[in-house]
N, C-alpha and C positions, 0 to 999 in steps of 0.2 A: 163371558161373564164381566159382574162389576167390580172392581180391585175393593170396593170394601166387600162385598160377597166372602171372594176372596178369604179377605180381613176378618171377616168372624168365621170362617172356616176352621181359621188356625189357630184361634184362640177356644172355639170347642175342643177341637182336638188335641194342642198341648195343657189343657184344664186337662179333659179324657188322661191323657197320658201321666200325666201326674198324679193326679186322683188314684192309678192302679199302676203307681210305680216305675214306670216304666221311663228310665233316666235318653234320654235321645244323645246322637251322640254328635259333638261341636259341629256346627254351618252343615246341621242334614240337609240334605235335598231334600225340599218340598215339593207335591205335584198334587196341586188340587184342581179339579174337573168334572164339569157339568156333560161330558162325552157329546162336547158340540151343540149339547140339545135345549139348553139355553132353561134347563128349568134342575138348579142344584139339587132343591129339597126334594126332589123324586128321582135322579138320576146322579146324585154325586156321589164324590169317592174325594176321601185324603189320605194322600198315601207320602209317604218317606223313604227313597231308598239308602236303604245301610250300605248294603253293598253289592258293586255293580259289576263282576268280577269275568272276564272272559267265560271262564267256566260254570257261573255261578251268582245267585242276585238272589238277593233277600229286601223285604219290603216291610214294612210296617204301615197297616193301613185304618183309616177311624171313618166310621160309618153311622148315620143317625136312622134311627127309624121312620120308616116312609125311604129311604132314599135305597133305589134297586140298581146294581153294578148292570148295566145292558148284554146280553143276553149273545156270547162269545166262544171263540175256539182259539187254538192257537197249533201251527204248523212244526215246530219245535221244539218247542218250552213244554216241559215238565216240571210241576209244580207241588206241591202241598200248602192248602189252604190249609193254616190252623187257625182258631180259635182261639183267641188270647181271654177276652175279659168280654163276659155279656153271653148272649146266644147270636147264634148266625142260622138264617136258612138258605139251602141249595137247592137248585134247580139243573137235571143233569139232565143229556141227551149223547146216544152212541152216534147219532146224526142230526144233521141240519133240522130245527125244528120249522113248520113253517112259518112260525110266528112266538116270542116268547114267552105268551101262555097256554100254550097246544101242549096239555098231557099226552102221553099216546100207550099204548097197550107193550110197547118193547120194555126190556129192562136195560139198564146198563151197570155194568159190572165196575167196582172202583175201591180200591183199597181205606175202609175205613178206620184210624189209628189201626194203619198194616194189616188188618184183615178184608180179601178180600167181600163184598157184600152186592150184593143184587140189590137194584133201587128199580123202582119207575121213573120211565123217563117223563121230566116235566112236571112231575111231582114234589112237593116240597119235603125236603130232609133236616129237621136241625142239628146242628153239631153244636152240643153246649162246648164252655168254658174248658178249655187244654184237650180239644177234641181236634183230627184233621183226616182231611181229606186228604188222596194223592189223586192228581188229574194227569194224563196221559196227553199226548198234541190226540187232537181229532175228539177229545169229548168237550163235547157245546155247555158251556155252565153260564147258570148268572144267580148273586149272591147278594143277599140284607137282611137286616140287622132283625132280629123277632123281639130286641130288647131294646128299652129306648135308646142306648149306647152299645156299639159292638168295636174292640180291636181286634182286628183279625195281622195275623201271619202271612207272610208266604215264603217260600224257602221252594229253590228255583235254577234249573236251569238258565244259560245265558236270556237276557232281557235283549227283547228287540221289540221296543212299541209302533216304530215306525212302519215296518214291515211284518210282523209276524202277531196281528192283533186282526179276527175275522169275525164283526160283527152280522146278527141275521136283519137288524135295520142298518138299511144301506146310508142312512141317514146319520148316523156314528159318528164322530168325529172321537181323537185318542186325547189330543189336548185342547182346551176351551183357547178364543176370542176373548182378549183383556181390554173391557171398559176402564178408561182410570177418572176415576169418579171422586179417589180419596188420595192419598201417601201409601205406597207398599209397605205393611210391615215385613216382609219376605219379599223373595225374589222365587219366581217358582223354577221347576231344572228347566222348563220349556222356554225360559226367556231368556 
């Protein structure tokens, strides 16, 4: 990613958090990624690590309409994904899909707002602001804003971005390479 794109993503997320009265902690750990796919507008996500403890993790994320997080799962991490502002579309699978756009006749059962809910695998499900889904290890998932912009929360067990992210697309990388084309406004967690 170009540093200018990282700086722009930082400003957009910061402005959205401010607009929705999300006060960030001092010296937040920014994580802005295109997942190594070279197309931030399509596969981008802006994250801030709010807590990274051995037992638990909390993140605040920002995405714009058109950005979709690549389909992935975790072997160890259990997480709640919470729509904090806007609306968030999820795609879920109980087993690894052939590709990110493959609905199936399978059902996946996940707690939504604490209530076990059966959903058709690979079909869109929209979470409104304030709603949450709980994902256990092995549930494949992708998500994208269905509003112009979305603030997404994550509360999870310990996070291990290097060894506990498994993507359907083998070309996905968790952290971007950076091309320095202007001075950095912030430094990323991966730097």
